[in-house]
Every structure is written in structure tokens, then in C-alpha cells.
C-alpha positions in Angstrom: 10.0 6.3 15.0 6.3 7.0 14.8 3.9 4.4 13.5 3.2 6.3 10.2 6.9 6.5 9.5 7.3 2.8 10.2 4.3 2.0 7.9 5.7 4.2 5.1 9.0 2.3 5.3 7.3 -1.1 5.3 5.1 -0.2 2.4 8.0 1.1 0.3 10.0 -2.0 1.2 7.2 -4.3 0.0 6.4 -2.1 -3.0 10.0 -2.2 -4.2 9.8 -5.9 -5.0 6.4 -6.5 -6.6 2.7 -5.9 -6.3 1.4 -6.5 -2.8 -2.2 -6.8 -1.6 -3.2 -3.6 0.4 -3.8 -5.8 3.4 -0.1 -6.5 3.5 0.5 -2.8 4.3 -1.2 -3.5 7.7 0.1 -7.0 8.2 3.7 -5.9 8.3 3.3 -3.6 11.2 3.9 -5.9 14.3 4.8 -2.9 16.6 1.3 -1.4 16.0 -1.7 -2.7 17.9 -3.7 -5.0 15.7 -6.9 -2.9 15.9 -4.9 0.2 14.8 -2.9 -1.4 11.9 -5.4 -0.7 9.1 -5.8 3.0 10.1 -2.0 3.5 10.2 -1.5 1.6 6.9 -4.3 3.6 5.3 -2.8 7.0 6.3 0.6 5.9 5.2 -0.7 4.6 1.8 -2.5 7.9 1.2 0.5 10.0 2.1 2.7 7.9 -0.2 0.1 8.1 -3.0 -0.2 11.9 -2.7 3.6 12.2 -2.8 3.8 10.0 -6.0 5.8 7.3 -4.3 3.3 4.4 -4.8 0.4 3.6 -7.1 -2.6 1.5 -6.3 -3.7 -1.2 -8.8 -6.5 -3.6 -9.4 -6.0 -6.9 -11.1 -4.7 -10.5 -10.8 -1.5 -11.4 -9.0 -1.0 -14.6 -10.9 -0.8 -12.9 -14.3 0.4 -9.5 -13.2 -2.5 -8.1 -15.3 -2.9 -4.9 -13.2 -4.6 -1.6 -14.0 -3.7 1.6 -12.2 -6.6 2.9 -10.1 -7.1 6.7 -10.5 -5.8 8.5 -7.6 -9.0 10.2 -6.7 -10.7 6.8 -6.3 -8.1 5.4 -3.9 -9.5 7.0 -0.6 -12.9 5.3 -1.1 -11.2 2.0 -1.8 -9.0 2.3 1.3 -12.2 3.1 3.4 -13.9 -0.1 2.1 -13.2 -3.0 4.5 -13.7 -5.5 1.7 -10.7 -4.1 -0.1 -8.5 -5.1 2.8 -9.8 -8.7 3.0 -8.1 -11.2 0.7 -11.0 -13.6 1.2 -13.3 -11.0 -0.4 -11.3 -10.8 -3.6 -13.4 -11.6 -6.7 -12.1 -13.9 -9.4 -8.6 -13.7 -8.0 -8.7 -9.9 -8.5 -7.7 -7.5 -5.7 -6.4 -4.1 -4.9 -2.7 -3.9 -4.5 0.1 -1.4 -4.5 3.6 -1.0 -5.9 6.2 1.7 -5.8 6.6 4.2 -8.6 10.0 4.9 -9.9 10.1 7.9 -7.4 9.1 5.5 -4.7 11.9 3.1 -5.5 14.4 6.0 -5.6 13.1 7.2 -2.2 13.2 3.7 -0.7 16.8 2.9 -1.9 18.1 6.2 -0.8 16.6 5.8 2.7 14.3 8.8 2.3 11.0 7.0 3.0 10.1 9.3 5.8 7.8 12.2 5.6 9.0 15.1 3.5 
């Protein structure tokens, strides 16, 4: 399985349960070299977003007060190193992701690979 496919599966697995910090998309890729994890996760997140399988949010984990980030703003966010650094979160607010209903369906049916 290629790294992007592995990342897609890991992201949909995480996103099926709750909101996850975007850094987690890279952290759950142990088979990928550490210096490549963010790039692989970024590409997988963008693919899943374009396919309508995930949504990126901004807000507070502790309260689940999250606001959806407009899709056209997500590439710039994913290119910002601070967005991937939990230590850079401001007032406990961060960028995170979760599955859409379509993403949950794809995950549970085992169709998380590329279309």
C-alpha cells in the first residue's frame, strides 16, 4: 500500500471517532519517514477534503465548539507549519479534522482508498 493510501486510511480512522488535531494525521504514519510525514498527511487530507470525506475545523477540543473552515482556505492552513504544531495553538484553539457522513460511510465500508 502506498503512503498516501495508508494516510487516507489512518485519517478516516481517526476522523470516524472525533475531532483530531491535524498534526495527528502525520503522527499516525509510523511507516513513513518522519521528515516526510507532514507532506504525506497534507496530500491525503487535501484529497479527502476534495472528495468530501473530511472537513477541517477550527475551535476548542475541550468544548467541541468547532467551526468548519471554508474548503478554499484549507490549502493555506495546511501549508502553515504553525497549524501543525499543537504548542502553537492559541487559547486552546486549533485546526482539526473529522469525517463527513460520506467519510464515515467510506471508512466503514472499507473504501478509504483513492477513487
